[in-house]
Biopython code that builds the backbone (N, CA, C, O; Angstrom):
import numpy as np
from Bio.PDB.StructureBuilder import StructureBuilder

atoms = [
    (1, "SER", "N", (107.853, 109.562, 102.928)),
    (1, "SER", "CA", (108.892, 110.243, 103.678)),
    (1, "SER", "C", (110.151, 109.387, 103.698)),
    (1, "SER", "O", (110.094, 108.173, 103.498)),
    (2, "THR", "N", (111.272, 110.023, 103.938)),
    (2, "THR", "CA", (112.534, 109.288, 104.027)),
    (2, "THR", "C", (112.493, 108.258, 105.154)),
    (2, "THR", "O", (112.903, 107.119, 104.933)),
    (3, "PRO", "N", (112.011, 108.609, 106.362)),
    (3, "PRO", "CA", (111.951, 107.586, 107.410)),
    (3, "PRO", "C", (111.065, 106.400, 107.037)),
    (3, "PRO", "O", (111.391, 105.258, 107.360)),
    (4, "GLU", "N", (109.954, 106.661, 106.363)),
    (4, "GLU", "CA", (109.084, 105.559, 105.952)),
    (4, "GLU", "C", (109.792, 104.671, 104.935)),
    (4, "GLU", "O", (109.690, 103.446, 105.010)),
    (5, "LEU", "N", (110.508, 105.268, 103.991)),
    (5, "LEU", "CA", (111.243, 104.484, 103.000)),
    (5, "LEU", "C", (112.331, 103.649, 103.669)),
    (5, "LEU", "O", (112.502, 102.475, 103.342)),
    (6, "VAL", "N", (113.069, 104.252, 104.609)),
    (6, "VAL", "CA", (114.106, 103.509, 105.330)),
    (6, "VAL", "C", (113.477, 102.351, 106.097)),
    (6, "VAL", "O", (114.029, 101.251, 106.111)),
    (7, "SER", "N", (112.340, 102.581, 106.729)),
    (7, "SER", "CA", (111.643, 101.523, 107.465)),
    (7, "SER", "C", (111.223, 100.389, 106.545)),
    (7, "SER", "O", (111.358, 99.218, 106.899)),
    (8, "ARG", "N", (110.719, 100.725, 105.376)),
    (8, "ARG", "CA", (110.293, 99.691, 104.427)),
    (8, "ARG", "C", (111.478, 98.914, 103.862)),
    (8, "ARG", "O", (111.378, 97.709, 103.630)),
    (9, "ILE", "N", (112.595, 99.597, 103.641)),
    (9, "ILE", "CA", (113.805, 98.912, 103.165)),
    (9, "ILE", "C", (114.313, 97.961, 104.244)),
    (9, "ILE", "O", (114.678, 96.824, 103.946)),
    (10, "ALA", "N", (114.338, 98.418, 105.497)),
    (10, "ALA", "CA", (114.766, 97.552, 106.606)),
    (10, "ALA", "C", (113.876, 96.324, 106.691)),
    (10, "ALA", "O", (114.365, 95.212, 106.890)),
    (11, "LEU", "N", (112.585, 96.518, 106.544)),
    (11, "LEU", "CA", (111.651, 95.394, 106.581)),
    (11, "LEU", "C", (111.919, 94.421, 105.439)),
    (11, "LEU", "O", (111.928, 93.208, 105.648)),
    (12, "ALA", "N", (112.134, 94.939, 104.242)),
    (12, "ALA", "CA", (112.401, 94.086, 103.081)),
    (12, "ALA", "C", (113.691, 93.294, 103.258)),
    (12, "ALA", "O", (113.794, 92.158, 102.795)),
    (13, "LEU", "N", (114.674, 93.892, 103.928)),
    (13, "LEU", "CA", (115.956, 93.216, 104.168)),
    (13, "LEU", "C", (115.941, 92.384, 105.444)),
    (13, "LEU", "O", (116.940, 91.758, 105.797)),
    (14, "ASP", "N", (114.796, 92.381, 106.138)),
    (14, "ASP", "CA", (114.655, 91.657, 107.399)),
    (14, "ASP", "C", (115.716, 92.116, 108.399)),
    (14, "ASP", "O", (116.341, 91.304, 109.081)),
    (15, "ARG", "N", (115.900, 93.417, 108.470)),
    (15, "ARG", "CA", (116.871, 94.031, 109.361)),
    (15, "ARG", "C", (116.134, 94.964, 110.319)),
    (15, "ARG", "O", (115.045, 95.440, 110.000)),
    (16, "PRO", "N", (116.714, 95.227, 111.483)),
    (16, "PRO", "CA", (116.058, 96.154, 112.413)),
    (16, "PRO", "C", (116.057, 97.579, 111.864)),
    (16, "PRO", "O", (116.974, 97.999, 111.159)),
    (17, "ASN", "N", (115.023, 98.287, 112.204)),
    (17, "ASN", "CA", (114.903, 99.691, 111.823)),
    (17, "ASN", "C", (115.610, 100.506, 112.896)),
    (17, "ASN", "O", (115.137, 100.574, 114.030)),
    (18, "ARG", "N", (116.713, 101.113, 112.562)),
    (18, "ARG", "CA", (117.516, 101.831, 113.552)),
    (18, "ARG", "C", (117.437, 103.349, 113.361)),
    (18, "ARG", "O", (118.449, 104.046, 113.417)),
    (19, "LEU", "N", (116.253, 103.830, 113.144)),
    (19, "LEU", "CA", (116.073, 105.271, 113.001)),
    (19, "LEU", "C", (116.065, 105.926, 114.376)),
    (19, "LEU", "O", (115.486, 105.399, 115.326)),
    (20, "VAL", "N", (116.705, 107.065, 114.468)),
    (20, "VAL", "CA", (116.738, 107.841, 115.702)),
    (20, "VAL", "C", (116.013, 109.151, 115.426)),
    (20, "VAL", "O", (116.291, 109.828, 114.436)),
    (21, "SER", "N", (115.108, 109.493, 116.284)),
    (21, "SER", "CA", (114.346, 110.726, 116.109)),
    (21, "SER", "C", (115.201, 111.927, 116.492)),
    (21, "SER", "O", (115.678, 112.030, 117.622)),
    (22, "VAL", "N", (115.386, 112.825, 115.547)),
    (22, "VAL", "CA", (116.152, 114.053, 115.762)),
    (22, "VAL", "C", (115.298, 115.206, 115.236)),
    (22, "VAL", "O", (114.747, 115.116, 114.139)),
    (23, "PRO", "N", (115.184, 116.281, 116.004)),
    (23, "PRO", "CA", (114.382, 117.412, 115.528)),
    (23, "PRO", "C", (114.888, 117.915, 114.170)),
    (23, "PRO", "O", (116.093, 118.048, 113.952)),
    (24, "LEU", "N", (113.962, 118.185, 113.281)),
    (24, "LEU", "CA", (114.288, 118.635, 111.937)),
    (24, "LEU", "C", (115.165, 119.884, 111.961)),
    (24, "LEU", "O", (116.098, 120.005, 111.167)),
    (25, "SER", "N", (114.870, 120.803, 112.862)),
    (25, "SER", "CA", (115.672, 122.040, 112.932)),
    (25, "SER", "C", (117.127, 121.717, 113.258)),
    (25, "SER", "O", (118.034, 122.364, 112.735)),
    (26, "MET", "N", (117.361, 120.722, 114.117)),
    (26, "MET", "CA", (118.727, 120.353, 114.473)),
    (26, "MET", "C", (119.456, 119.749, 113.260)),
    (26, "MET", "O", (120.635, 120.023, 113.036)),
    (27, "LEU", "N", (118.753, 118.942, 112.499)),
    (27, "LEU", "CA", (119.351, 118.366, 111.287)),
    (27, "LEU", "C", (119.720, 119.454, 110.294)),
    (27, "LEU", "O", (120.800, 119.426, 109.704)),
    (28, "ARG", "N", (118.827, 120.405, 110.112)),
    (28, "ARG", "CA", (119.084, 121.482, 109.147)),
    (28, "ARG", "C", (120.249, 122.365, 109.582)),
    (28, "ARG", "O", (121.078, 122.751, 108.759)),
    (29, "ILE", "N", (120.314, 122.683, 110.866)),
    (29, "ILE", "CA", (121.432, 123.484, 111.379)),
    (29, "ILE", "C", (122.735, 122.714, 111.220)),
    (29, "ILE", "O", (123.748, 123.284, 110.813)),
    (30, "SER", "N", (122.718, 121.421, 111.538)),
    (30, "SER", "CA", (123.919, 120.592, 111.378)),
    (30, "SER", "C", (124.372, 120.564, 109.931)),
    (30, "SER", "O", (125.566, 120.666, 109.649)),
    (31, "GLY", "N", (123.424, 120.427, 109.011)),
    (31, "GLY", "CA", (123.754, 120.434, 107.593)),
    (31, "GLY", "C", (124.348, 121.760, 107.155)),
    (31, "GLY", "O", (125.289, 121.791, 106.362)),
    (32, "MET", "N", (123.804, 122.849, 107.665)),
    (32, "MET", "CA", (124.315, 124.173, 107.327)),
    (32, "MET", "C", (125.751, 124.340, 107.866)),
    (32, "MET", "O", (126.628, 124.823, 107.149)),
    (33, "LEU", "N", (125.984, 123.945, 109.107)),
    (33, "LEU", "CA", (127.315, 124.075, 109.712)),
    (33, "LEU", "C", (128.344, 123.195, 109.005)),
    (33, "LEU", "O", (129.524, 123.541, 108.941)),
    (34, "ALA", "N", (127.894, 122.058, 108.476)),
    (34, "ALA", "CA", (128.802, 121.134, 107.781)),
    (34, "ALA", "C", (128.978, 121.504, 106.313)),
    (34, "ALA", "O", (129.708, 120.831, 105.586)),
    (35, "GLY", "N", (128.308, 122.575, 105.874)),
    (35, "GLY", "CA", (128.401, 122.966, 104.472)),
    (35, "GLY", "C", (127.619, 122.043, 103.556)),
    (35, "GLY", "O", (127.931, 121.921, 102.372)),
    (36, "ARG", "N", (126.612, 121.400, 104.102)),
    (36, "ARG", "CA", (125.801, 120.439, 103.345)),
    (36, "ARG", "C", (124.322, 120.825, 103.370)),
    (36, "ARG", "O", (123.445, 119.966, 103.466)),
    (37, "ARG", "N", (124.068, 122.098, 103.283)),
    (37, "ARG", "CA", (122.694, 122.587, 103.365)),
    (37, "ARG", "C", (121.798, 121.954, 102.298)),
    (37, "ARG", "O", (120.700, 121.492, 102.609)),
    (38, "GLU", "N", (122.251, 121.929, 101.056)),
    (38, "GLU", "CA", (121.430, 121.400, 99.965)),
    (38, "GLU", "C", (121.178, 119.903, 100.136)),
    (38, "GLU", "O", (120.059, 119.434, 99.925)),
    (39, "GLU", "N", (122.202, 119.160, 100.514)),
    (39, "GLU", "CA", (122.033, 117.723, 100.722)),
    (39, "GLU", "C", (121.031, 117.454, 101.838)),
    (39, "GLU", "O", (120.194, 116.559, 101.724)),
    (40, "MET", "N", (121.116, 118.229, 102.914)),
    (40, "MET", "CA", (120.187, 118.060, 104.029)),
    (40, "MET", "C", (118.767, 118.439, 103.624)),
    (40, "MET", "O", (117.799, 117.806, 104.047)),
    (41, "ARG", "N", (118.654, 119.477, 102.803)),
    (41, "ARG", "CA", (117.317, 119.873, 102.326)),
    (41, "ARG", "C", (116.697, 118.739, 101.523)),
    (41, "ARG", "O", (115.518, 118.428, 101.687)),
    (42, "ARG", "N", (117.504, 118.116, 100.646)),
    (42, "ARG", "CA", (116.975, 117.010, 99.836)),
    (42, "ARG", "C", (116.634, 115.806, 100.699)),
    (42, "ARG", "O", (115.645, 115.119, 100.445)),
    (43, "LEU", "N", (117.445, 115.549, 101.713)),
    (43, "LEU", "CA", (117.219, 114.396, 102.584)),
    (43, "LEU", "C", (115.993, 114.577, 103.464)),
    (43, "LEU", "O", (115.242, 113.628, 103.693)),
    (44, "THR", "N", (115.788, 115.792, 103.959)),
    (44, "THR", "CA", (114.690, 116.022, 104.904)),
    (44, "THR", "C", (113.434, 116.578, 104.248)),
    (44, "THR", "O", (112.372, 116.607, 104.871)),
    (45, "GLY", "N", (113.541, 117.015, 103.012)),
    (45, "GLY", "CA", (112.378, 117.582, 102.338)),
    (45, "GLY", "C", (111.492, 116.509, 101.733)),
    (45, "GLY", "O", (111.838, 115.328, 101.703)),
    (46, "ASP", "N", (110.356, 116.947, 101.260)),
    (46, "ASP", "CA", (109.416, 116.034, 100.620)),
    (46, "ASP", "C", (109.792, 115.819, 99.163)),
    (46, "ASP", "O", (110.242, 116.739, 98.480)),
    (47, "LEU", "N", (109.604, 114.605, 98.707)),
    (47, "LEU", "CA", (109.820, 114.274, 97.307)),
    (47, "LEU", "C", (108.517, 113.713, 96.768)),
    (47, "LEU", "O", (108.044, 112.668, 97.215)),
    (48, "PHE", "N", (107.959, 114.400, 95.830)),
    (48, "PHE", "CA", (106.736, 113.942, 95.198)),
    (48, "PHE", "C", (107.042, 113.596, 93.752)),
    (48, "PHE", "O", (107.648, 114.388, 93.031)),
    (49, "VAL", "N", (106.634, 112.441, 93.342)),
    (49, "VAL", "CA", (106.820, 112.007, 91.967)),
    (49, "VAL", "C", (105.442, 111.745, 91.390)),
    (49, "VAL", "O", (104.687, 110.910, 91.887)),
    (50, "ASP", "N", (105.135, 112.470, 90.342)),
    (50, "ASP", "CA", (103.847, 112.308, 89.675)),
    (50, "ASP", "C", (104.082, 111.555, 88.372)),
    (50, "ASP", "O", (104.661, 112.097, 87.431)),
    (51, "THR", "N", (103.636, 110.320, 88.321)),
    (51, "THR", "CA", (103.833, 109.496, 87.127)),
    (51, "THR", "C", (102.623, 109.525, 86.192)),
    (51, "THR", "O", (102.566, 108.770, 85.221)),
    (52, "SER", "N", (101.670, 110.387, 86.484)),
    (52, "SER", "CA", (100.435, 110.373, 85.696)),
    (52, "SER", "C", (100.671, 110.713, 84.221)),
    (52, "SER", "O", (100.037, 110.121, 83.348)),
    (53, "LYS", "N", (101.575, 111.659, 83.932)),
    (53, "LYS", "CA", (101.827, 112.016, 82.533)),
    (53, "LYS", "C", (102.485, 110.848, 81.791)),
    (53, "LYS", "O", (102.079, 110.524, 80.675)),
    (54, "ALA", "N", (103.485, 110.218, 82.392)),
    (54, "ALA", "CA", (104.121, 109.052, 81.771)),
    (54, "ALA", "C", (103.120, 107.924, 81.607)),
    (54, "ALA", "O", (103.101, 107.238, 80.584)),
    (55, "SER", "N", (102.293, 107.738, 82.615)),
    (55, "SER", "CA", (101.274, 106.684, 82.528)),
    (55, "SER", "C", (100.326, 106.938, 81.369)),
    (55, "SER", "O", (99.968, 106.028, 80.622)),
    (56, "ARG", "N", (99.933, 108.180, 81.238)),
    (56, "ARG", "CA", (98.969, 108.541, 80.198)),
    (56, "ARG", "C", (99.609, 108.501, 78.810)),
    (56, "ARG", "O", (99.061, 107.880, 77.899)),
    (57, "LEU", "N", (100.748, 109.147, 78.640)),
    (57, "LEU", "CA", (101.366, 109.245, 77.317)),
    (57, "LEU", "C", (102.001, 107.935, 76.846)),
    (57, "LEU", "O", (101.975, 107.620, 75.656)),
    (58, "LEU", "N", (102.560, 107.188, 77.766)),
    (58, "LEU", "CA", (103.281, 105.966, 77.389)),
    (58, "LEU", "C", (102.507, 104.694, 77.721)),
    (58, "LEU", "O", (102.982, 103.583, 77.488)),
    (59, "ASP", "N", (101.322, 104.873, 78.263)),
    (59, "ASP", "CA", (100.533, 103.735, 78.737)),
    (59, "ASP", "C", (101.392, 102.876, 79.663)),
    (59, "ASP", "O", (101.412, 101.650, 79.555)),
    (60, "TRP", "N", (102.104, 103.549, 80.581)),
    (60, "TRP", "CA", (103.039, 102.889, 81.484)),
    (60, "TRP", "C", (102.402, 102.652, 82.838)),
    (60, "TRP", "O", (101.688, 103.505, 83.364)),
    (61, "ARG", "N", (102.667, 101.498, 83.386)),
    (61, "ARG", "CA", (102.245, 101.153, 84.730)),
    (61, "ARG", "C", (103.455, 100.561, 85.452)),
    (61, "ARG", "O", (104.201, 99.787, 84.852)),
    (62, "PRO", "N", (103.665, 100.903, 86.716)),
    (62, "PRO", "CA", (104.796, 100.316, 87.428)),
    (62, "PRO", "C", (104.634, 98.798, 87.502)),
    (62, "PRO", "O", (103.536, 98.308, 87.765)),
    (63, "PRO", "N", (105.708, 98.057, 87.275)),
    (63, "PRO", "CA", (105.601, 96.597, 87.275)),
    (63, "PRO", "C", (105.371, 96.008, 88.659)),
    (63, "PRO", "O", (104.918, 94.869, 88.778)),
    (64, "HIS", "N", (105.681, 96.776, 89.719)),
    (64, "HIS", "CA", (105.538, 96.285, 91.087)),
    (64, "HIS", "C", (105.000, 97.389, 91.986)),
    (64, "HIS", "O", (105.222, 98.573, 91.735)),
    (65, "ALA", "N", (104.298, 96.993, 93.025)),
    (65, "ALA", "CA", (103.958, 97.931, 94.092)),
    (65, "ALA", "C", (105.249, 98.212, 94.864)),
    (65, "ALA", "O", (106.216, 97.460, 94.740)),
    (66, "LEU", "N", (105.277, 99.277, 95.653)),
    (66, "LEU", "CA", (106.494, 99.682, 96.344)),
    (66, "LEU", "C", (107.081, 98.554, 97.187)),
    (66, "LEU", "O", (108.254, 98.218, 97.027)),
    (67, "ASP", "N", (106.299, 97.968, 98.069)),
    (67, "ASP", "CA", (106.832, 96.929, 98.953)),
    (67, "ASP", "C", (107.281, 95.697, 98.174)),
    (67, "ASP", "O", (108.273, 95.064, 98.534)),
    (68, "GLU", "N", (106.571, 95.360, 97.127)),
    (68, "GLU", "CA", (106.970, 94.228, 96.273)),
    (68, "GLU", "C", (108.297, 94.528, 95.569)),
    (68, "GLU", "O", (109.161, 93.655, 95.479)),
    (69, "GLY", "N", (108.461, 95.742, 95.076)),
    (69, "GLY", "CA", (109.708, 96.135, 94.422)),
    (69, "GLY", "C", (110.876, 96.154, 95.392)),
    (69, "GLY", "O", (111.981, 95.740, 95.041)),
    (70, "LEU", "N", (110.641, 96.631, 96.614)),
    (70, "LEU", "CA", (111.693, 96.619, 97.623)),
    (70, "LEU", "C", (112.082, 95.194, 97.993)),
    (70, "LEU", "O", (113.264, 94.909, 98.184)),
    (71, "ALA", "N", (111.103, 94.293, 98.099)),
    (71, "ALA", "CA", (111.394, 92.891, 98.405)),
    (71, "ALA", "C", (112.221, 92.265, 97.282)),
    (71, "ALA", "O", (113.164, 91.520, 97.550)),
    (72, "GLU", "N", (111.879, 92.557, 96.041)),
    (72, "GLU", "CA", (112.639, 92.034, 94.899)),
    (72, "GLU", "C", (114.063, 92.598, 94.897)),
    (72, "GLU", "O", (115.019, 91.873, 94.622)),
    (73, "THR", "N", (114.199, 93.877, 95.201)),
    (73, "THR", "CA", (115.525, 94.490, 95.277)),
    (73, "THR", "C", (116.346, 93.867, 96.402)),
    (73, "THR", "O", (117.542, 93.626, 96.238)),
    (74, "ALA", "N", (115.710, 93.607, 97.537)),
    (74, "ALA", "CA", (116.404, 92.968, 98.669)),
    (74, "ALA", "C", (116.886, 91.574, 98.280)),
    (74, "ALA", "O", (118.001, 91.190, 98.634)),
    (75, "ARG", "N", (116.060, 90.806, 97.553)),
    (75, "ARG", "CA", (116.486, 89.474, 97.083)),
    (75, "ARG", "C", (117.690, 89.590, 96.157)),
    (75, "ARG", "O", (118.638, 88.813, 96.266)),
    (76, "TRP", "N", (117.653, 90.560, 95.248)),
    (76, "TRP", "CA", (118.779, 90.764, 94.341)),
    (76, "TRP", "C", (120.028, 91.146, 95.122)),
    (76, "TRP", "O", (121.112, 90.624, 94.861)),
    (77, "PHE", "N", (119.876, 92.068, 96.092)),
    (77, "PHE", "CA", (121.001, 92.541, 96.885)),
    (77, "PHE", "C", (121.665, 91.381, 97.628)),
    (77, "PHE", "O", (122.890, 91.260, 97.651)),
    (78, "ARG", "N", (120.840, 90.541, 98.226)),
    (78, "ARG", "CA", (121.393, 89.392, 98.949)),
    (78, "ARG", "C", (122.120, 88.442, 98.016)),
    (78, "ARG", "O", (123.199, 87.953, 98.350)),
    (79, "SER", "N", (121.550, 88.176, 96.858)),
    (79, "SER", "CA", (122.197, 87.243, 95.925)),
    (79, "SER", "C", (123.487, 87.848, 95.374)),
    (79, "SER", "O", (124.456, 87.121, 95.155)),
    (80, "ALA", "N", (123.520, 89.154, 95.147)),
    (80, "ALA", "CA", (124.735, 89.812, 94.655)),
    (80, "ALA", "C", (125.832, 89.738, 95.710)),
    (80, "ALA", "O", (127.000, 89.553, 95.370)),
    (81, "ARG", "N", (125.477, 89.879, 96.974)),
    (81, "ARG", "CA", (126.463, 89.787, 98.059)),
    (81, "ARG", "C", (126.984, 88.359, 98.182)),
    (81, "ARG", "O", (128.159, 88.154, 98.487)),
    (82, "LEU", "N", (126.127, 87.378, 97.949)),
    (82, "LEU", "CA", (126.572, 85.977, 98.020)),
    (82, "LEU", "C", (127.505, 85.659, 96.853)),
    (82, "LEU", "O", (128.438, 84.870, 96.998)),
    (83, "ASP", "N", (127.252, 86.273, 95.696)),
    (83, "ASP", "CA", (128.095, 86.055, 94.519)),
    (83, "ASP", "C", (129.460, 86.725, 94.666)),
    (83, "ASP", "O", (130.440, 86.291, 94.059)),
    (84, "HIS", "N", (129.518, 87.799, 95.486)),
    (84, "HIS", "CA", (130.753, 88.577, 95.654)),
    (84, "HIS", "C", (131.006, 88.807, 97.139)),
    (84, "HIS", "O", (130.891, 89.939, 97.608)),
    (85, "PRO", "N", (131.347, 87.762, 97.890)),
    (85, "PRO", "CA", (131.557, 87.928, 99.332)),
    (85, "PRO", "C", (132.702, 88.888, 99.628)),
    (85, "PRO", "O", (133.615, 89.069, 98.822)),
    (86, "GLY", "N", (132.627, 89.495, 100.805)),
    (86, "GLY", "CA", (133.687, 90.408, 101.229)),
    (86, "GLY", "C", (133.562, 91.803, 100.673)),
    (86, "GLY", "O", (134.497, 92.596, 100.780)),
    (87, "THR", "N", (132.396, 92.131, 100.065)),
    (87, "THR", "CA", (132.231, 93.461, 99.472)),
    (87, "THR", "C", (131.566, 94.433, 100.427)),
    (87, "THR", "O", (131.219, 95.546, 100.031)),
    (88, "GLY", "N", (131.388, 94.044, 101.644)),
    (88, "GLY", "CA", (130.763, 94.939, 102.619)),
    (88, "GLY", "C", (130.153, 94.140, 103.744)),
    (88, "GLY", "O", (130.016, 92.920, 103.664)),
    (89, "LYS", "N", (129.790, 94.846, 104.788)),
    (89, "LYS", "CA", (129.208, 94.185, 105.953)),
    (89, "LYS", "C", (127.964, 94.919, 106.385)),
    (89, "LYS", "O", (127.719, 96.055, 105.979)),
    (90, "GLY", "N", (127.190, 94.264, 107.206)),
    (90, "GLY", "CA", (126.061, 94.938, 107.822)),
    (90, "GLY", "C", (124.707, 94.453, 107.367)),
    (90, "GLY", "O", (123.712, 94.797, 108.007)),
    (91, "CYS", "N", (124.601, 93.684, 106.316)),
    (91, "CYS", "CA", (123.289, 93.226, 105.877)),
    (91, "CYS", "C", (123.202, 91.724, 105.947)),
    (91, "CYS", "O", (122.165, 91.150, 105.614)),
]
sb = StructureBuilder()
sb.init_structure("model")
sb.init_model(0)
sb.init_chain("A")
sb.init_seg("    ")
for serial, (resi, resn, name, xyz) in enumerate(atoms, 1):
    if name == "N":
        sb.init_residue(resn, " ", resi, " ")
    sb.init_atom(name, np.array(xyz, "f"), 0.0, 1.0, " ", f" {name:<3s}", serial, name[0])
structure = sb.get_structure()
């Protein structure tokens, strides 16, 4: 789920998880009123990725588990920010 992914990213970045619980119907109505119905549907809907065909046909295996990949991405993100200071705040 999107909240679970956000929580795992926050954990990998050693940042607080600042998710606020909002009823799904309220989010969808807000998206519709803002003219962002499709974006809200993608954000709040389920995303399933089936890698079995790629795994089978290409003999492909993900190089990292999800949390390991997020930790590696967080390390890269931090080093990129140190290499280019002043490119943003908050992390």
